[in-house]
Backbone bond lengths (Angstrom), bond angles and torsions (degrees), N, CA, C in turn:
res aa  C-N    CA-C-N  psi(-1)  N-CA   C-N-CA  omega(-1)  CA-C   N-CA-C  phi
1 M - - - 1.443 - - 1.530 109.22 -
2 S 1.332 116.22 139.80 1.461 119.62 -179.34 1.513 110.34 -79.42
3 E 1.333 114.01 155.22 1.456 121.35 -178.30 1.532 108.65 -125.70
4 T 1.298 115.99 139.32 1.457 120.73 177.31 1.520 108.16 -92.14
5 R 1.315 115.29 130.70 1.479 119.69 177.44 1.519 110.56 -82.57
6 T 1.296 115.86 157.29 1.471 121.64 178.79 1.527 109.40 -72.67
7 P 1.330 115.98 133.93 1.469 118.54 178.82 1.533 111.32 -64.80
8 K 1.300 115.54 140.97 1.471 120.43 176.97 1.528 109.30 -84.17
9 L 1.325 115.46 132.01 1.446 120.81 178.36 1.528 110.79 -59.35
10 S 1.304 117.68 -36.17 1.457 120.41 -179.93 1.536 111.43 -61.27
11 E 1.305 118.15 -35.25 1.467 122.16 179.15 1.541 110.10 -74.12
12 L 1.331 115.70 -40.60 1.459 119.01 176.42 1.524 110.88 -62.36
13 R 1.330 116.03 -39.66 1.456 120.41 177.77 1.533 111.22 -60.82
14 L 1.316 117.12 -44.89 1.463 120.05 179.60 1.506 111.80 -57.93
15 I 1.333 115.52 -42.70 1.464 120.52 178.26 1.513 110.07 -65.08
16 G 1.330 116.59 -45.85 1.437 120.20 -179.64 1.511 113.24 -59.06
17 W 1.333 116.45 -44.57 1.456 120.02 179.32 1.518 111.70 -67.53
18 R 1.324 116.60 -38.77 1.455 121.34 -177.36 1.530 113.08 -73.53
19 C 1.338 115.83 -41.85 1.469 119.22 -169.94 1.526 115.22 -105.62
20 W 1.306 118.19 -32.67 1.468 120.01 -170.86 1.527 111.50 -104.69
21 D 1.289 119.22 -73.78 1.460 127.26 176.76 1.527 114.74 36.63
22 P 1.339 117.43 62.85 1.460 119.21 -174.29 1.527 114.61 -66.09
23 I 1.319 117.68 -23.65 1.474 120.74 -179.54 1.525 110.94 -89.26
24 G 1.309 118.62 -15.43 1.470 121.68 179.58 1.518 114.11 79.26
25 L 1.330 115.66 40.62 1.454 120.78 -176.74 1.534 114.06 -99.97
26 A 1.316 117.34 2.39 1.470 120.14 -173.65 1.520 114.32 -52.91
27 S 1.306 116.19 -33.06 1.467 118.30 -177.90 1.534 112.33 -71.24
28 T 1.336 117.64 -10.61 1.447 121.00 179.16 1.527 113.42 -105.91
29 V 1.340 116.78 9.15 1.463 120.81 178.73 1.536 108.59 -56.61
30 G 1.294 115.79 141.37 1.451 120.49 -178.31 1.516 112.02 106.41
31 H 1.319 114.69 -6.32 1.460 120.19 175.86 1.519 107.11 -98.21
32 A 1.312 116.94 111.79 1.450 122.66 -171.65 1.529 114.05 -50.61
33 E 1.310 116.30 -32.19 1.459 118.37 -176.65 1.520 114.25 -69.93
34 I 1.340 119.39 -17.17 1.462 120.27 178.53 1.546 113.69 -122.04
35 D 1.309 118.27 -4.93 1.453 119.54 -177.11 1.523 113.54 -56.75
36 D 1.341 116.66 -28.59 1.455 120.30 -176.94 1.530 112.80 -96.34
37 E 1.301 118.26 13.73 1.474 123.28 -173.72 1.526 113.20 -53.50
38 Y 1.316 118.57 -38.51 1.473 120.93 -175.28 1.525 112.78 -108.05
39 D 1.304 119.53 6.44 1.468 122.83 -173.29 1.542 113.17 -52.55
40 A 1.305 117.32 -49.96 1.485 120.19 -176.05 1.536 109.80 -61.15
41 Y 1.321 117.30 -41.36 1.458 120.73 -178.83 1.535 111.81 -68.63
42 L 1.312 115.78 -40.11 1.473 119.16 179.43 1.507 112.04 -69.69
43 R 1.337 116.47 -38.71 1.477 119.67 173.83 1.513 110.42 -61.80
44 G 1.332 116.18 -43.07 1.461 120.63 178.62 1.512 111.02 -60.72
45 L 1.325 116.63 -41.15 1.457 120.92 178.02 1.518 111.19 -62.41
46 A 1.329 116.85 -44.68 1.462 120.43 179.56 1.538 110.86 -62.67
47 V 1.321 116.66 -39.62 1.474 120.82 177.93 1.527 110.35 -63.79
48 L 1.322 116.10 -44.43 1.457 119.77 177.75 1.526 112.10 -57.47
49 L 1.343 114.88 -48.24 1.461 119.48 -177.12 1.501 112.17 -68.05
50 T 1.290 118.92 -40.31 1.476 120.47 178.42 1.525 110.79 -72.06
51 G 1.325 116.84 -20.87 1.442 121.03 178.29 1.521 114.09 -87.37
52 G 1.314 117.27 -0.08 1.470 119.87 174.60 1.512 114.96 105.50
53 A 1.330 120.03 5.28 1.464 120.50 177.45 1.516 110.17 -61.82
54 T 1.314 115.80 147.24 1.446 120.17 176.67 1.540 108.39 -77.17
55 P 1.316 116.64 162.50 1.475 118.68 175.62 1.525 112.28 -57.78
56 D 1.333 117.84 -36.64 1.461 120.28 179.75 1.527 110.56 -66.58
57 E 1.320 117.47 -41.44 1.468 121.20 178.09 1.517 110.63 -63.50
58 A 1.318 116.29 -42.06 1.470 121.41 -179.66 1.521 110.70 -65.93
59 A 1.325 117.20 -42.65 1.474 119.99 178.64 1.506 109.91 -65.15
60 R 1.319 117.01 -40.13 1.478 120.11 178.26 1.534 111.16 -61.48
61 Y 1.345 116.40 -37.78 1.464 121.30 175.80 1.537 110.48 -56.81
62 L 1.335 116.61 -48.00 1.473 119.96 -179.36 1.541 110.86 -65.66
63 M 1.325 116.20 -41.75 1.485 118.64 -179.19 1.520 111.33 -66.14
64 E 1.327 117.29 -40.87 1.479 120.83 178.49 1.525 110.49 -69.17
65 T 1.310 117.44 -35.58 1.470 120.35 176.48 1.499 110.17 -62.40
66 E 1.318 115.52 -47.39 1.481 120.98 -179.10 1.515 111.57 -63.90
67 A 1.304 116.99 -50.43 1.461 120.51 -174.68 1.533 111.82 -72.23
68 G 1.330 117.50 -43.10 1.451 120.21 -174.13 1.514 114.04 -94.69
69 H 1.312 116.21 -64.75 1.463 120.44 -174.34 1.527 111.97 -62.82
70 M 1.313 116.76 -42.27 1.460 119.99 179.98 1.530 111.08 -84.18
71 G 1.317 117.13 -13.34 1.467 121.43 175.37 1.510 114.47 74.45
72 L 1.332 116.99 24.58 1.464 120.13 -177.20 1.509 112.54 -89.78
73 G 1.344 118.01 -9.12 1.442 121.10 -178.73 1.504 112.97 68.50
74 P 1.323 116.72 175.80 1.465 120.85 179.57 1.543 110.92 -67.93
75 R 1.311 114.98 135.76 1.459 119.56 179.66 1.527 109.88 -131.31
76 S 1.298 117.62 146.22 1.463 121.06 -171.82 1.534 113.51 -63.59
77 D 1.318 117.73 -27.76 1.458 119.69 -178.28 1.529 113.49 -98.62
78 A 1.322 117.73 5.51 1.474 121.34 -175.02 1.533 111.37 -61.24
79 A 1.312 118.19 -44.65 1.452 120.79 -177.07 1.529 111.34 -64.88
80 S 1.292 117.29 -44.20 1.479 119.14 -178.02 1.529 111.57 -66.81
81 R 1.336 116.81 -38.92 1.466 119.11 178.01 1.547 110.95 -68.74
82 A 1.316 116.15 -40.39 1.473 120.21 178.69 1.529 110.56 -63.82
83 E 1.306 116.49 -45.30 1.476 120.18 -179.60 1.520 110.57 -63.20
84 A 1.320 118.21 -42.05 1.454 121.41 179.24 1.522 111.21 -64.24
85 T 1.323 116.25 -39.11 1.454 121.04 178.54 1.500 111.13 -65.95
86 V 1.307 117.28 -45.90 1.454 121.79 178.33 1.524 111.25 -59.99
87 A 1.326 116.36 -44.87 1.477 120.87 179.33 1.532 109.77 -60.15
88 A 1.310 117.14 -45.27 1.464 121.50 -177.92 1.531 111.11 -66.48
89 V 1.334 117.45 -42.20 1.460 120.05 179.50 1.517 109.82 -67.56
90 R 1.315 117.64 -41.78 1.477 120.81 176.69 1.527 111.26 -57.57
91 A 1.322 116.20 -45.08 1.466 120.05 179.65 1.519 110.77 -63.63
92 Y 1.327 116.55 -42.06 1.449 121.04 177.95 1.543 110.56 -62.16
93 L 1.325 117.29 -47.08 1.460 120.40 179.71 1.521 111.12 -61.91
94 A 1.325 116.79 -39.30 1.460 121.03 178.85 1.529 109.94 -63.24
95 S 1.310 117.00 -34.32 1.476 120.67 -178.83 1.539 110.72 -69.35
96 L 1.313 116.89 -20.30 1.457 120.84 -179.29 1.528 112.73 -82.96
97 A 1.307 116.35 -19.17 1.458 119.39 -179.81 1.510 108.38 -66.11
98 G 1.310 115.17 123.59 1.450 118.89 -173.57 1.444 111.70 -99.40
């Protein structure tokens, strides 16, 4: 029987910086004080996806996090960034299935 490996936070971070980055901090990656800025949200996304959430539900999670929890309000590019992030995390998680 195949086993799924645990996602690496470092890989989730790369996806988050490349695809989502709602605050626009990607140019400062490598500074220890902000590298973990999105960790909780990306871990939450991975849990949702491994728990059976649909891509739409997962994207909605990111958009609601950005608009509400982070206080950034609705933004015109939120859906496209969320969808790209979900697609990339799903592909990463699929690659871990052994």
